[in-house]
N, C-alpha and C positions, 0 to 999 in steps of 0.2 A: 506569523506563519512559522511554526517550528521547523527545525532542520535536524536531520539525523544522519550521522556518519555510519555507513554500513560497509562491510567487507563482502566482496563478491568473488567467489572462486567457481567458475563454471564447471571445472573438472570434478569438484566434490559432489555436485548435485544436491547440496544442502543449502537451504535459504538462510539468510540472516534473520534472527529473531528480533522484532521490535513491536512494542505495544503502542496503541494510539488511543486518544480520547477525542470523541466527537460530540459536539453540542447540537442537539436537534434544533432545526429551524434557522441555523446559521450556516454560512459558507464554511466549508472545511477544506484545508489544503495542508500538505506537508511536503517538504523537500528532502530527498535522499541524496546525500553526497556519496556516491559509490566509489569505493577504493579497492585496489588490488590487495593481495595478501602482503605486499611490501609497502602498503600505505600510500601509494601514488594513485592519482586519479585513474579510474577505469574508463577507457575510451568506449563510449556507447554508440559511436557513429555506426549507422547501419542497423541498429537494433530498433525494434518496436516493443511496446509494452502493453500489458493488460492487467487489470486488477479487479478483484471481486470481494464482496463482503457477505457473510452468511450468519444468520442468527444462530447462536449456540443455545440449544434447548436442554442438553444434558451433557455430561462428560463424554466427549467423543461423538456426539450427535449434533447435526445441524439441520436446518430447514431447506437447504439449497440456497442458491444465490439470492440475496435480498436486494442487492444493488451492485452496480459496477462503477469503479472509479474512472474518471477521466485521467489518462496517463499522458504526460508530455515530457519532453526533454528540454530543460532550460538551457543547458549547454552539454550536448552529447559528448563532445570531445573531452570536456572536463568531468564527465561522469555525474552531471547534475540532472536529477529526474524529479518530477513533481506529480503527486496524485491529488485529486480533488473531487469534491462533491458540492453541488449547489445547495442553497438554503432549502429549496423545495425537496431535493432528494433526502437531506438529513431530516427534514420535517416529517417525512413519510416513514422514518425508522422508529420502531418502538424502543423504549428504553431497555437497556440490558447489555449483556455480553455477546459480542460477535467474534467470529474469526475472519481473518482476511488473508489474502495473498496477492502478490504482484509477480507476474511472470514476464520475462523478456525473451524475445525471439530474434534470432539472426539467421538468415537463410532458412533452412528447414529444421533448425534446432531450437527448442524451447527450454528455458532454464528457470527454475524457481529463484527469484531474487531476494524477496523478503516475505516473511509470514509472521503472524502474531495475533494477539487479541486486540479487539477494539471495544471500548466501552462507550455506549451512547447514553448521554444524559439528556433528558427532555426538560424544558422549562416548566416550572410549576406555577408561575404567575404570568398574567397577561399584560 
């Protein structure tokens, strides 16, 4: 399971950029170690998260949400967050480039946490 260190500054309104690789028909998960701008752990206690993936069909154009990530906090106090898809969910994705984002919400405020490209590879042998 890959792990990515990302910086989160809710005041900036700008998500961290990180690309993902997903293999169709397999379980997918990645962990984000969320840091403050001073490189300490960002306390995510009280936050909830949501993430979505959309097929990219042309520069700047997408088909709408193809799937949603399961988002969980491995250790909210230490800023550790995990996103995942099951093997069935990845198996339903067609090969190609997708865009994704993960948002976090605390109270009535929602912030973009991370956004990027995800490339889905499907198996060619059975």
